[in-house]
N, CA, C and O atoms as CSV, one atom per row, in Angstrom:
chain,resi,resn,atom,element,x,y,z
A,1,MET,N,N,38.650,176.005,-31.872
A,1,MET,CA,C,37.252,176.384,-31.854
A,1,MET,C,C,36.413,175.231,-32.375
A,1,MET,O,O,36.854,174.409,-33.178
A,2,THR,N,N,35.211,175.212,-31.892
A,2,THR,CA,C,34.314,174.166,-32.351
A,2,THR,C,C,33.738,174.547,-33.709
A,2,THR,O,O,33.896,175.671,-34.184
A,3,GLU,N,N,33.073,173.585,-34.310
A,3,GLU,CA,C,32.512,173.826,-35.637
A,3,GLU,C,C,31.428,174.899,-35.608
A,3,GLU,O,O,31.296,175.675,-36.555
A,4,ILE,N,N,30.661,174.945,-34.538
A,4,ILE,CA,C,29.593,175.947,-34.436
A,4,ILE,C,C,30.195,177.346,-34.350
A,4,ILE,O,O,29.711,178.274,-34.998
A,5,ALA,N,N,31.246,177.496,-33.552
A,5,ALA,CA,C,31.887,178.812,-33.416
A,5,ALA,C,C,32.525,179.225,-34.732
A,5,ALA,O,O,32.523,180.406,-35.078
A,6,GLN,N,N,33.066,178.270,-35.464
A,6,GLN,CA,C,33.665,178.599,-36.753
A,6,GLN,C,C,32.621,179.070,-37.758
A,6,GLN,O,O,32.951,179.819,-38.678
A,7,LEU,N,N,31.378,178.651,-37.603
A,7,LEU,CA,C,30.309,179.116,-38.479
A,7,LEU,C,C,29.717,180.444,-38.001
A,7,LEU,O,O,29.352,181.290,-38.817
A,8,ILE,N,N,29.623,180.625,-36.693
A,8,ILE,CA,C,28.972,181.812,-36.140
A,8,ILE,C,C,29.808,183.074,-36.356
A,8,ILE,O,O,29.257,184.126,-36.683
A,9,VAL,N,N,31.115,182.987,-36.182
A,9,VAL,CA,C,31.967,184.183,-36.278
A,9,VAL,C,C,31.889,184.832,-37.656
A,9,VAL,O,O,31.668,186.042,-37.714
A,10,PRO,N,N,32.054,184.119,-38.769
A,10,PRO,CA,C,31.942,184.812,-40.060
A,10,PRO,C,C,30.533,185.324,-40.358
A,10,PRO,O,O,30.363,186.397,-40.938
A,11,ILE,N,N,29.530,184.551,-39.956
A,11,ILE,CA,C,28.153,184.989,-40.196
A,11,ILE,C,C,27.872,186.262,-39.403
A,11,ILE,O,O,27.278,187.199,-39.937
A,12,ALA,N,N,28.286,186.312,-38.145
A,12,ALA,CA,C,28.089,187.511,-37.330
A,12,ALA,C,C,28.890,188.682,-37.892
A,12,ALA,O,O,28.419,189.819,-37.880
A,13,GLY,N,N,30.088,188.410,-38.380
A,13,GLY,CA,C,30.905,189.471,-38.965
A,13,GLY,C,C,30.274,190.091,-40.198
A,13,GLY,O,O,30.503,191.265,-40.490
A,14,ILE,N,N,29.487,189.319,-40.919
A,14,ILE,CA,C,28.808,189.837,-42.105
A,14,ILE,C,C,27.472,190.491,-41.735
A,14,ILE,O,O,27.114,191.528,-42.292
A,15,LEU,N,N,26.743,189.890,-40.804
A,15,LEU,CA,C,25.404,190.373,-40.500
A,15,LEU,C,C,25.382,191.588,-39.576
A,15,LEU,O,O,24.444,192.381,-39.656
A,16,LEU,N,N,26.364,191.767,-38.710
A,16,LEU,CA,C,26.352,192.913,-37.799
A,16,LEU,C,C,26.427,194.253,-38.520
A,16,LEU,O,O,25.659,195.150,-38.174
A,17,PRO,N,N,27.305,194.441,-39.498
A,17,PRO,CA,C,27.264,195.719,-40.214
A,17,PRO,C,C,25.948,195.940,-40.971
A,17,PRO,O,O,25.463,197.068,-41.060
A,18,VAL,N,N,25.382,194.878,-41.506
A,18,VAL,CA,C,24.098,194.990,-42.197
A,18,VAL,C,C,23.015,195.394,-41.203
A,18,VAL,O,O,22.179,196.244,-41.508
A,19,LEU,N,N,23.026,194.792,-40.021
A,19,LEU,CA,C,22.055,195.136,-38.988
A,19,LEU,C,C,22.221,196.589,-38.541
A,19,LEU,O,O,21.233,197.290,-38.327
A,20,MET,N,N,23.463,197.037,-38.402
A,20,MET,CA,C,23.713,198.426,-38.005
A,20,MET,C,C,23.174,199.387,-39.064
A,20,MET,O,O,22.580,200.408,-38.717
A,21,LEU,N,N,23.369,199.083,-40.337
A,21,LEU,CA,C,22.837,199.927,-41.408
A,21,LEU,C,C,21.311,199.946,-41.399
A,21,LEU,O,O,20.701,200.997,-41.595
A,22,LEU,N,N,20.702,198.805,-41.177
A,22,LEU,CA,C,19.242,198.756,-41.122
A,22,LEU,C,C,18.707,199.601,-39.975
A,22,LEU,O,O,17.718,200.315,-40.145
A,23,VAL,N,N,19.344,199.531,-38.813
A,23,VAL,CA,C,18.918,200.339,-37.664
A,23,VAL,C,C,19.085,201.820,-37.980
A,23,VAL,O,O,18.199,202.620,-37.679
A,24,PHE,N,N,20.200,202.187,-38.577
A,24,PHE,CA,C,20.434,203.588,-38.928
A,24,PHE,C,C,19.377,204.102,-39.893
A,24,PHE,O,O,18.802,205.167,-39.669
A,25,PHE,N,N,19.112,203.358,-40.965
A,25,PHE,CA,C,18.134,203.809,-41.946
A,25,PHE,C,C,16.729,203.852,-41.370
A,25,PHE,O,O,15.949,204.742,-41.707
A,26,HIS,N,N,16.398,202.905,-40.506
A,26,HIS,CA,C,15.083,202.917,-39.870
A,26,HIS,C,C,14.926,204.153,-39.000
A,26,HIS,O,O,13.891,204.817,-39.052
A,27,TYR,N,N,15.937,204.472,-38.203
A,27,TYR,CA,C,15.877,205.655,-37.346
A,27,TYR,C,C,15.804,206.929,-38.187
A,27,TYR,O,O,15.022,207.829,-37.882
A,28,SER,N,N,16.608,207.009,-39.234
A,28,SER,CA,C,16.617,208.193,-40.085
A,28,SER,C,C,15.265,208.389,-40.767
A,28,SER,O,O,14.746,209.505,-40.811
A,29,ASN,N,N,14.707,207.326,-41.290
A,29,ASN,CA,C,13.412,207.433,-41.970
A,29,ASN,C,C,12.294,207.780,-41.001
A,29,ASN,O,O,11.429,208.594,-41.326
A,30,SER,N,N,12.294,207.180,-39.822
A,30,SER,CA,C,11.233,207.494,-38.860
A,30,SER,C,C,11.368,208.927,-38.352
A,30,SER,O,O,10.360,209.585,-38.094
A,31,SER,N,N,12.591,209.413,-38.207
A,31,SER,CA,C,12.799,210.795,-37.783
A,31,SER,C,C,12.283,211.761,-38.838
A,31,SER,O,O,11.591,212.725,-38.508
A,32,ASN,N,N,12.607,211.518,-40.098
A,32,ASN,CA,C,12.115,212.371,-41.185
A,32,ASN,C,C,10.598,212.303,-41.298
A,32,ASN,O,O,9.946,213.324,-41.519
A,33,LYS,N,N,10.033,211.112,-41.148
A,33,LYS,CA,C,8.589,210.947,-41.245
A,33,LYS,C,C,7.885,211.727,-40.135
A,33,LYS,O,O,6.868,212.377,-40.382
A,34,ASP,N,N,8.421,211.666,-38.913
A,34,ASP,CA,C,7.834,212.417,-37.807
A,34,ASP,C,C,7.928,213.923,-38.046
A,34,ASP,O,O,6.995,214.663,-37.733
A,35,LYS,N,N,9.041,214.370,-38.593
A,35,LYS,CA,C,9.219,215.795,-38.863
A,35,LYS,C,C,8.216,216.271,-39.914
A,35,LYS,O,O,7.593,217.319,-39.745
A,36,TYR,N,N,8.060,215.518,-40.981
A,36,TYR,CA,C,7.117,215.916,-42.024
A,36,TYR,C,C,5.670,215.842,-41.537
A,36,TYR,O,O,4.848,216.678,-41.912
A,37,ASN,N,N,5.356,214.851,-40.709
A,37,ASN,CA,C,4.006,214.775,-40.146
A,37,ASN,C,C,3.718,215.969,-39.248
A,37,ASN,O,O,2.599,216.481,-39.240
A,38,ALA,N,N,4.712,216.417,-38.492
A,38,ALA,CA,C,4.531,217.598,-37.645
A,38,ALA,C,C,4.303,218.838,-38.496
A,38,ALA,O,O,3.462,219.672,-38.162
A,39,ILE,N,N,5.043,218.966,-39.590
A,39,ILE,CA,C,4.871,220.120,-40.479
A,39,ILE,C,C,3.486,220.092,-41.115
A,39,ILE,O,O,2.856,221.140,-41.259
A,40,ILE,N,N,3.007,218.926,-41.494
A,40,ILE,CA,C,1.666,218.818,-42.081
A,40,ILE,C,C,0.607,219.199,-41.056
A,40,ILE,O,O,-0.354,219.897,-41.381
A,41,ALA,N,N,0.781,218.739,-39.809
A,41,ALA,CA,C,-0.184,219.076,-38.761
A,41,ALA,C,C,-0.201,220.575,-38.489
A,41,ALA,O,O,-1.268,221.157,-38.291
A,42,VAL,N,N,0.964,221.200,-38.476
A,42,VAL,CA,C,1.035,222.637,-38.243
A,42,VAL,C,C,0.437,223.388,-39.424
A,42,VAL,O,O,-0.289,224.364,-39.232
A,43,SER,N,N,0.731,222.948,-40.634
A,43,SER,CA,C,0.231,223.662,-41.813
A,43,SER,C,C,-1.290,223.550,-41.950
A,43,SER,O,O,-1.910,224.419,-42.563
A,44,LYS,N,N,-1.901,222.504,-41.395
A,44,LYS,CA,C,-3.365,222.389,-41.444
A,44,LYS,C,C,-4.028,223.460,-40.589
A,44,LYS,O,O,-5.142,223.895,-40.883
A,45,ASN,N,N,-3.340,223.884,-39.528
A,45,ASN,CA,C,-3.923,224.884,-38.633
A,45,ASN,C,C,-3.605,226.312,-39.048
A,45,ASN,O,O,-4.160,227.254,-38.484
A,46,ILE,N,N,-2.721,226.489,-40.023
A,46,ILE,CA,C,-2.372,227.830,-40.488
A,46,ILE,C,C,-3.260,228.166,-41.671
A,46,ILE,O,O,-3.355,227.406,-42.634
A,47,LYS,N,N,-3.906,229.313,-41.581
A,47,LYS,CA,C,-4.822,229.715,-42.647
A,47,LYS,C,C,-4.136,230.574,-43.709
A,47,LYS,O,O,-4.611,230.655,-44.841
A,48,ASP,N,N,-3.037,231.206,-43.355
A,48,ASP,CA,C,-2.339,232.084,-44.290
A,48,ASP,C,C,-1.365,231.259,-45.138
A,48,ASP,O,O,-0.494,230.573,-44.603
A,49,ALA,N,N,-1.519,231.333,-46.452
A,49,ALA,CA,C,-0.667,230.553,-47.354
A,49,ALA,C,C,0.785,231.023,-47.297
A,49,ALA,O,O,1.702,230.233,-47.519
A,50,GLU,N,N,0.994,232.294,-47.005
A,50,GLU,CA,C,2.356,232.827,-46.928
A,50,GLU,C,C,3.126,232.207,-45.762
A,50,GLU,O,O,4.322,231.943,-45.879
A,51,GLN,N,N,2.452,231.979,-44.653
A,51,GLN,CA,C,3.103,231.358,-43.502
A,51,GLN,C,C,3.470,229.896,-43.787
A,51,GLN,O,O,4.515,229.414,-43.349
A,52,VAL,N,N,2.615,229.211,-44.513
A,52,VAL,CA,C,2.916,227.824,-44.902
A,52,VAL,C,C,4.142,227.810,-45.812
A,52,VAL,O,O,5.013,226.950,-45.679
A,53,LYS,N,N,4.204,228.770,-46.735
A,53,LYS,CA,C,5.345,228.859,-47.646
A,53,LYS,C,C,6.630,229.117,-46.862
A,53,LYS,O,O,7.662,228.512,-47.154
A,54,GLU,N,N,6.577,230.012,-45.867
A,54,GLU,CA,C,7.752,230.286,-45.034
A,54,GLU,C,C,8.183,229.045,-44.259
A,54,GLU,O,O,9.376,228.788,-44.101
A,55,LEU,N,N,7.205,228.275,-43.775
A,55,LEU,CA,C,7.510,227.048,-43.037
A,55,LEU,C,C,8.235,226.049,-43.921
A,55,LEU,O,O,9.215,225.441,-43.491
A,56,VAL,N,N,7.771,225.870,-45.149
A,56,VAL,CA,C,8.407,224.941,-46.087
A,56,VAL,C,C,9.798,225.440,-46.469
A,56,VAL,O,O,10.731,224.644,-46.578
A,57,GLU,N,N,9.946,226.752,-46.674
A,57,GLU,CA,C,11.257,227.306,-47.025
A,57,GLU,C,C,12.256,227.149,-45.875
A,57,GLU,O,O,13.441,226.914,-46.114
A,58,SER,N,N,11.791,227.277,-44.641
A,58,SER,CA,C,12.705,227.086,-43.507
A,58,SER,C,C,13.194,225.645,-43.443
A,58,SER,O,O,14.327,225.390,-43.036
A,59,LEU,N,N,12.350,224.707,-43.841
A,59,LEU,CA,C,12.760,223.306,-43.883
A,59,LEU,C,C,13.831,223.099,-44.944
A,59,LEU,O,O,14.801,222.378,-44.709
A,60,VAL,N,N,13.672,223.714,-46.097
A,60,VAL,CA,C,14.645,223.585,-47.182
A,60,VAL,C,C,15.973,224.206,-46.766
A,60,VAL,O,O,17.029,223.649,-47.065
A,61,GLU,N,N,15.941,225.342,-46.086
A,61,GLU,CA,C,17.169,226.007,-45.653
A,61,GLU,C,C,17.936,225.168,-44.646
A,61,GLU,O,O,19.166,225.153,-44.682
A,62,THR,N,N,17.245,224.462,-43.742
A,62,THR,CA,C,17.961,223.636,-42.771
A,62,THR,C,C,18.639,222.464,-43.455
A,62,THR,O,O,19.699,222.023,-43.011
A,63,LYS,N,N,18.050,221.950,-44.528
A,63,LYS,CA,C,18.703,220.878,-45.269
A,63,LYS,C,C,19.996,221.366,-45.903
A,63,LYS,O,O,20.996,220.650,-45.901
A,64,LYS,N,N,19.985,222.586,-46.448
A,64,LYS,CA,C,21.169,223.114,-47.095
A,64,LYS,C,C,22.299,223.332,-46.105
A,64,LYS,O,O,23.458,223.093,-46.443
A,65,THR,N,N,22.000,223.774,-44.899
A,65,THR,CA,C,23.061,224.042,-43.935
A,65,THR,C,C,23.662,222.750,-43.409
A,65,THR,O,O,24.832,222.735,-43.026
A,66,LYS,N,N,22.903,221.676,-43.380
A,66,LYS,CA,C,23.441,220.410,-42.884
A,66,LYS,C,C,24.434,219.789,-43.864
A,66,LYS,O,O,25.319,219.044,-43.442
A,67,THR,N,N,24.312,220.071,-45.148
A,67,THR,CA,C,25.170,219.410,-46.120
A,67,THR,C,C,26.546,220.044,-46.234
A,67,THR,O,O,27.475,219.404,-46.726
A,68,SER,N,N,26.698,221.290,-45.790
A,68,SER,CA,C,28.006,221.914,-45.932
A,68,SER,C,C,28.953,221.362,-44.862
A,68,SER,O,O,28.623,221.345,-43.676
A,69,THR,N,N,30.114,220.918,-45.292
A,69,THR,CA,C,31.100,220.382,-44.372
A,69,THR,C,C,32.371,221.188,-44.502
A,69,THR,O,O,32.710,221.681,-45.577
A,70,ASP,N,N,33.057,221.311,-43.403
A,70,ASP,CA,C,34.324,222.011,-43.413
A,70,ASP,C,C,35.413,220.968,-43.630
A,70,ASP,O,O,35.683,220.145,-42.755
A,71,LEU,N,N,36.028,221.010,-44.791
A,71,LEU,CA,C,37.036,220.009,-45.134
A,71,LEU,C,C,38.255,220.106,-44.232
A,71,LEU,O,O,38.940,219.108,-44.007
A,72,ARG,N,N,38.534,221.295,-43.713
A,72,ARG,CA,C,39.687,221.437,-42.817
A,72,ARG,C,C,39.457,220.670,-41.522
A,72,ARG,O,O,40.376,220.049,-40.988
A,73,ARG,N,N,38.222,220.715,-41.018
A,73,ARG,CA,C,37.902,220.004,-39.780
A,73,ARG,C,C,37.969,218.490,-39.991
A,73,ARG,O,O,38.579,217.775,-39.196
A,74,THR,N,N,37.341,218.007,-41.061
A,74,THR,CA,C,37.368,216.569,-41.315
A,74,THR,C,C,38.781,216.100,-41.625
A,74,THR,O,O,39.157,214.981,-41.276
A,75,GLY,N,N,39.562,216.948,-42.275
A,75,GLY,CA,C,40.953,216.599,-42.552
A,75,GLY,C,C,41.755,216.461,-41.279
A,75,GLY,O,O,42.562,215.542,-41.147
A,76,LEU,N,N,41.539,217.371,-40.334
A,76,LEU,CA,C,42.255,217.303,-39.063
A,76,LEU,C,C,41.874,216.047,-38.287
A,76,LEU,O,O,42.729,215.397,-37.686
A,77,VAL,N,N,40.591,215.711,-38.304
A,77,VAL,CA,C,40.144,214.487,-37.633
A,77,VAL,C,C,40.784,213.260,-38.286
A,77,VAL,O,O,41.211,212.340,-37.589
A,78,SER,N,N,40.850,213.242,-39.608
A,78,SER,CA,C,41.451,212.109,-40.316
A,78,SER,C,C,42.950,212.008,-40.037
A,78,SER,O,O,43.484,210.907,-39.903
A,79,ILE,N,N,43.623,213.144,-39.951
A,79,ILE,CA,C,45.059,213.117,-39.651
A,79,ILE,C,C,45.299,212.477,-38.289
A,79,ILE,O,O,46.168,211.616,-38.151
A,80,PHE,N,N,44.539,212.891,-37.288
A,80,PHE,CA,C,44.766,212.339,-35.961
A,80,PHE,C,C,44.289,210.886,-35.844
A,80,PHE,O,O,44.826,210.127,-35.039
A,81,ALA,N,N,43.291,210.495,-36.635
A,81,ALA,CA,C,42.908,209.080,-36.668
A,81,ALA,C,C,44.043,208.250,-37.260
A,81,ALA,O,O,44.330,207.154,-36.778
A,82,GLY,N,N,44.689,208.770,-38.302
A,82,GLY,CA,C,45.840,208.080,-38.891
A,82,GLY,C,C,47.001,208.000,-37.920
A,82,GLY,O,O,47.671,206.971,-37.839
A,83,ILE,N,N,47.251,209.082,-37.175
A,83,ILE,CA,C,48.323,209.056,-36.170
A,83,ILE,C,C,48.004,208.028,-35.090
A,83,ILE,O,O,48.892,207.324,-34.608
A,84,GLY,N,N,46.732,207.949,-34.716
A,84,GLY,CA,C,46.333,206.943,-33.720
A,84,GLY,C,C,46.555,205.526,-34.216
A,84,GLY,O,O,47.013,204.669,-33.460
A,85,LEU,N,N,46.234,205.269,-35.481
A,85,LEU,CA,C,46.480,203.934,-36.044
A,85,LEU,C,C,47.977,203.629,-36.098
A,85,LEU,O,O,48.399,202.511,-35.805
A,86,CYS,N,N,48.770,204.625,-36.470
A,86,CYS,CA,C,50.222,204.424,-36.496
A,86,CYS,C,C,50.757,204.124,-35.102
A,86,CYS,O,O,51.594,203.238,-34.929
A,87,ALA,N,N,50.270,204.868,-34.103
A,87,ALA,CA,C,50.715,204.638,-32.726
A,87,ALA,C,C,50.286,203.264,-32.235
A,87,ALA,O,O,51.038,202.595,-31.526
A,88,LEU,N,N,49.089,202.841,-32.606
A,88,LEU,CA,C,48.624,201.511,-32.230
A,88,LEU,C,C,49.553,200.440,-32.790
A,88,LEU,O,O,49.868,199.460,-32.116
A,89,ASP,N,N,49.982,200.638,-34.017
A,89,ASP,CA,C,50.862,199.651,-34.629
A,89,ASP,C,C,52.257,199.694,-34.016
A,89,ASP,O,O,52.841,198.650,-33.727
A,90,ILE,N,N,52.789,200.889,-33.817
A,90,ILE,CA,C,54.162,200.999,-33.316
A,90,ILE,C,C,54.271,200.518,-31.879
A,90,ILE,O,O,55.206,199.796,-31.532
A,91,PHE,N,N,53.308,200.921,-31.029
A,91,PHE,CA,C,53.408,200.617,-29.604
A,91,PHE,C,C,52.667,199.363,-29.179
A,91,PHE,O,O,52.813,198.926,-28.038
A,92,GLY,N,N,51.876,198.773,-30.061
A,92,GLY,CA,C,51.096,197.629,-29.631
A,92,GLY,C,C,51.207,196.405,-30.509
A,92,GLY,O,O,51.554,195.325,-30.029
A,93,LEU,N,N,50.921,196.554,-31.775
A,93,LEU,CA,C,50.783,195.385,-32.635
A,93,LEU,C,C,52.072,194.962,-33.315
A,93,LEU,O,O,52.274,193.773,-33.561
A,94,ASN,N,N,52.939,195.899,-33.622
A,94,ASN,CA,C,54.203,195.625,-34.310
A,94,ASN,C,C,54.004,194.916,-35.647
A,94,ASN,O,O,54.691,193.941,-35.950
A,95,THR,N,N,53.067,195.411,-36.435
A,95,THR,CA,C,52.874,194.909,-37.797
A,95,THR,C,C,52.988,196.095,-38.741
A,95,THR,O,O,52.734,197.237,-38.356
A,96,ASP,N,N,53.363,195.819,-39.954
A,96,ASP,CA,C,53.498,196.905,-40.918
A,96,ASP,C,C,52.172,197.251,-41.587
A,96,ASP,O,O,52.046,198.323,-42.180
A,97,ILE,N,N,51.186,196.368,-41.503
A,97,ILE,CA,C,49.915,196.578,-42.188
A,97,ILE,C,C,49.146,197.738,-41.565
A,97,ILE,O,O,48.681,198.629,-42.276
A,98,VAL,N,N,49.011,197.733,-40.246
A,98,VAL,CA,C,48.251,198.793,-39.579
A,98,VAL,C,C,48.990,200.127,-39.688
A,98,VAL,O,O,48.361,201.181,-39.778
A,99,LEU,N,N,50.319,200.082,-39.681
A,99,LEU,CA,C,51.105,201.297,-39.869
A,99,LEU,C,C,50.824,201.901,-41.247
A,99,LEU,O,O,50.650,203.112,-41.379
A,100,GLY,N,N,50.782,201.053,-42.259
A,100,GLY,CA,C,50.468,201.522,-43.607
A,100,GLY,C,C,49.059,202.089,-43.705
A,100,GLY,O,O,48.842,203.098,-44.377
A,101,LEU,N,N,48.099,201.451,-43.042
A,101,LEU,CA,C,46.735,201.970,-43.032
A,101,LEU,C,C,46.672,203.319,-42.326
A,101,LEU,O,O,45.965,204.226,-42.766
A,102,GLY,N,N,47.413,203.444,-41.230
A,102,GLY,CA,C,47.450,204.713,-40.513
A,102,GLY,C,C,48.032,205.820,-41.361
A,102,GLY,O,O,47.527,206.942,-41.359
A,103,LEU,N,N,49.095,205.509,-42.091
A,103,LEU,CA,C,49.686,206.511,-42.977
A,103,LEU,C,C,48.732,206.885,-44.100
A,103,LEU,O,O,48.657,208.050,-44.491
A,104,LEU,N,N,47.995,205.896,-44.625
A,104,LEU,CA,C,47.015,206.165,-45.674
A,104,LEU,C,C,45.942,207.126,-45.171
A,104,LEU,O,O,45.620,208.108,-45.840
A,105,VAL,N,N,45.391,206.842,-43.992
A,105,VAL,CA,C,44.357,207.709,-43.424
A,105,VAL,C,C,44.917,209.099,-43.153
A,105,VAL,O,O,44.235,210.099,-43.378
A,106,MET,N,N,46.156,209.168,-42.671
A,106,MET,CA,C,46.775,210.454,-42.371
A,106,MET,C,C,46.960,211.276,-43.652
A,106,MET,O,O,46.693,212.478,-43.651
A,107,PHE,N,N,47.405,210.660,-44.721
A,107,PHE,CA,C,47.585,211.398,-45.966
A,107,PHE,C,C,46.251,211.798,-46.594
A,107,PHE,O,O,46.170,212.836,-47.251
A,108,ILE,N,N,45.215,211.000,-46.406
A,108,ILE,CA,C,43.881,211.405,-46.855
A,108,ILE,C,C,43.451,212.661,-46.098
A,108,ILE,O,O,42.881,213.579,-46.687
A,109,GLY,N,N,43.723,212.700,-44.796
A,109,GLY,CA,C,43.406,213.887,-43.999
A,109,GLY,C,C,44.180,215.108,-44.448
A,109,GLY,O,O,43.641,216.214,-44.472
A,110,ILE,N,N,45.438,214.917,-44.803
A,110,ILE,CA,C,46.241,216.044,-45.303
A,110,ILE,C,C,45.640,216.561,-46.615
A,110,ILE,O,O,45.574,217.771,-46.834
A,111,GLY,N,N,45.207,215.652,-47.478
A,111,GLY,CA,C,44.565,216.064,-48.728
A,111,GLY,C,C,43.259,216.804,-48.480
A,111,GLY,O,O,42.959,217.776,-49.173
A,112,GLN,N,N,42.477,216.357,-47.497
A,112,GLN,CA,C,41.238,217.048,-47.164
A,112,GLN,C,C,41.520,218.453,-46.644
A,112,GLN,O,O,40.844,219.407,-47.028
A,113,MET,N,N,42.507,218.581,-45.780
A,113,MET,CA,C,42.844,219.908,-45.266
A,113,MET,C,C,43.304,220.821,-46.394
A,113,MET,O,O,42.913,221.987,-46.451
A,114,PHE,N,N,44.128,220.298,-47.286
A,114,PHE,CA,C,44.616,221.088,-48.416
A,114,PHE,C,C,43.451,221.555,-49.280
A,114,PHE,O,O,43.394,222.721,-49.671
A,115,SER,N,N,42.521,220.647,-49.581
A,115,SER,CA,C,41.372,221.033,-50.407
A,115,SER,C,C,40.458,221.997,-49.665
A,115,SER,O,O,39.791,222.816,-50.297
A,116,GLY,N,N,40.412,221.919,-48.329
A,116,GLY,CA,C,39.615,222.865,-47.563
A,116,GLY,C,C,40.152,224.279,-47.650
A,116,GLY,O,O,39.383,225.238,-47.591
A,117,TYR,N,N,41.463,224.423,-47.791
A,117,TYR,CA,C,42.043,225.752,-47.942
A,117,TYR,C,C,41.966,226.241,-49.392
A,117,TYR,O,O,41.859,227.442,-49.638
A,118,VAL,N,N,42.021,225.325,-50.332
A,118,VAL,CA,C,41.970,225.718,-51.743
A,118,VAL,C,C,40.541,226.053,-52.161
A,118,VAL,O,O,40.319,227.027,-52.879
A,119,TYR,N,N,39.572,225.253,-51.717
A,119,TYR,CA,C,38.174,225.428,-52.097
A,119,TYR,C,C,37.343,225.762,-50.865
A,119,TYR,O,O,36.832,224.854,-50.210
A,120,PRO,N,N,37.194,227.038,-50.533
A,120,PRO,CA,C,36.393,227.387,-49.354
A,120,PRO,C,C,34.925,227.092,-49.600
A,120,PRO,O,O,34.421,227.292,-50.705
A,121,ASN,N,N,34.229,226.610,-48.552
A,121,ASN,CA,C,32.823,226.288,-48.737
A,121,ASN,C,C,31.909,227.055,-47.796
A,121,ASN,O,O,30.690,226.913,-47.893
A,122,GLN,N,N,32.435,227.844,-46.910
A,122,GLN,CA,C,31.603,228.648,-46.037
A,122,GLN,C,C,31.204,229.919,-46.772
A,122,GLN,O,O,32.017,230.472,-47.513
A,123,PRO,N,N,29.986,230.394,-46.592
A,123,PRO,CA,C,29.533,231.574,-47.342
A,123,PRO,C,C,30.425,232.802,-47.132
A,123,PRO,O,O,30.692,233.547,-48.074
A,124,SER,N,N,30.877,233.007,-45.907
A,124,SER,CA,C,31.726,234.176,-45.674
A,124,SER,C,C,33.062,234.034,-46.406
A,124,SER,O,O,33.595,235.018,-46.917
A,125,GLU,N,N,33.604,232.813,-46.458
A,125,GLU,CA,C,34.861,232.586,-47.168
A,125,GLU,C,C,34.676,232.784,-48.666
A,125,GLU,O,O,35.553,233.335,-49.331
A,126,ILE,N,N,33.547,232.342,-49.202
A,126,ILE,CA,C,33.284,232.503,-50.629
A,126,ILE,C,C,33.120,233.981,-50.960
A,126,ILE,O,O,33.641,234.454,-51.971
A,127,ASN,N,N,32.398,234.713,-50.111
A,127,ASN,CA,C,32.233,236.148,-50.345
A,127,ASN,C,C,33.579,236.867,-50.308
A,127,ASN,O,O,33.841,237.745,-51.130
A,128,THR,N,N,34.434,236.492,-49.352
A,128,THR,CA,C,35.755,237.109,-49.262
A,128,THR,C,C,36.586,236.794,-50.497
A,128,THR,O,O,37.282,237.668,-51.014
A,129,ALA,N,N,36.520,235.556,-50.977
A,129,ALA,CA,C,37.276,235.166,-52.167
A,129,ALA,C,C,36.786,235.924,-53.398
A,129,ALA,O,O,37.588,236.343,-54.233
A,130,VAL,N,N,35.474,236.099,-53.510
A,130,VAL,CA,C,34.921,236.827,-54.659
A,130,VAL,C,C,35.325,238.294,-54.591
A,130,VAL,O,O,35.698,238.884,-55.605
A,131,GLU,N,N,35.253,238.885,-53.403
A,131,GLU,CA,C,35.640,240.292,-53.250
A,131,GLU,C,C,37.115,240.487,-53.565
A,131,GLU,O,O,37.487,241.468,-54.209
A,132,ASP,N,N,37.959,239.561,-53.118
A,132,ASP,CA,C,39.392,239.655,-53.428
A,132,ASP,C,C,39.634,239.550,-54.930
A,132,ASP,O,O,40.492,240.245,-55.474
A,133,TYR,N,N,38.882,238.685,-55.596
A,133,TYR,CA,C,39.043,238.532,-57.040
A,133,TYR,C,C,38.575,239.790,-57.765
A,133,TYR,O,O,39.200,240.216,-58.736
A,134,GLU,N,N,37.478,240.384,-57.298
A,134,GLU,CA,C,36.956,241.583,-57.961
A,134,GLU,C,C,37.898,242.780,-57.800
A,134,GLU,O,O,37.920,243.661,-58.660
A,135,LYS,N,N,38.673,242.824,-56.719
A,135,LYS,CA,C,39.620,243.915,-56.516
A,135,LYS,C,C,40.748,243.873,-57.520
A,135,LYS,O,O,41.338,244.903,-57.846
A,136,LYS,N,N,41.056,242.662,-58.022
A,136,LYS,CA,C,42.146,242.511,-58.992
A,136,LYS,C,C,41.716,243.023,-60.281
A,136,LYS,O,O,42.482,242.994,-61.244
């Protein structure tokens, strides 16, 4: 490789993830800003304070539902990502490093699935667990 290519590859390798993060944060912030501006515009036309309160509460409720994750689902995805990395190493690269990374990801997925069964996070699962405990 020429000297220019030897300089460009590491610089691009460092700057591309930074650029991707900047694009993500810009999109996320502009999306939130547009949503809040729409809520402000709607609330200016509503004369009843109770309706404005309901509008704000509905926004808060949607935030809460987005944060709940099913650990069993993410664990299953991680397990199969680890299996894919292992298969890539066994059938393609023939190195022990990628195989080890695949096993690491797979065991992280197994831990996520295990914690998803031990600590339920869905409201219906929590209610069922509480009812089962109260019966004892």
